[in-house]
N, C-alpha and C positions, 0 to 999 in steps of 0.2 A: 607784308602781307601771311594770313594765322590760315596752318595750315590744319585740318578735319581730319582725323585719319575715319573710316569708316566703321562704328557704329558697332563690328559683332569684334572688329577687331584690337579693341583699347580694353575691353572686356572682358576681364581675366574668366577664365572656367574655373571652378571650381570643384575637386575629384569626392563627390557625396559616394560613389559606390562602395569602397573601399566600409567603407563609416556605415552605412547605411545594410550591410549587408554584416557588420557584425551586429546591430541590433536587431537586425532583426532575428542574428541566430540567441540571441542574449533572452528574446521574448518567445521564440519555440522552445529554447530548455527552459522557460517559464513556463510556459501555458504546459507542459511537461511533468514540473513538479507539482503543481497546481492541482491537473489530472492526479497523479501520485496521491499526493495529501488527504484526497479523496477519497480515491477506493483499494488505499492500504487498507487503510481503519475498518472499513466494512470488510472486504474477503477478511482482512483477521477477526472481527465481529460472527462471519459464518464459519466462520473457520471452527473457533471458539467452539459458536453453539454447536459444532455435529461432535468435537473432541473431549469437553468436556462430561457430557452425562456418560463418553462412553470410560474415561478414566475413569469417572466414580464407580460405573460399576463391575468399573478392573479393585476397587478399593476394595470395597464391599465384599466382593466375593473370596477375596484373599484375606480378610481380615474372619468370616465364616469360614473358609476352610482351615485357616488358622488355631481359631476355637474350637477343631476336633467337630463341625455340625457342616451339614452336606448343603448346597449352592443350587438355588432353580435355577437355569441361567431365564427358565423361560417366565416368571410371574418374578424371578425378581427378589425372591425370599428367601432367607435361610433359614433350614432346615435343621430340627435335629441338634440343638445349641446347648451344651451344657450351663446349666444356671451355677450364675456363683454367686 
């Protein structure tokens, strides 16, 4: 006589949980990297939009003062530069 096991007894249970959690962690990290890849350049661009004009004003005023002139910070014009 052939013995049969109950359906659940001969089926091997696979432990899927540890592997799934590592895959989920991978996708979570990847999603943060994708968000960062989009937001970091945008933030750098916005920061540069404010910093570059400020640096240009500093350089222009420094050149004017080095040349012996007077720099008007309201109008951003060099006044009284000696002609060369």
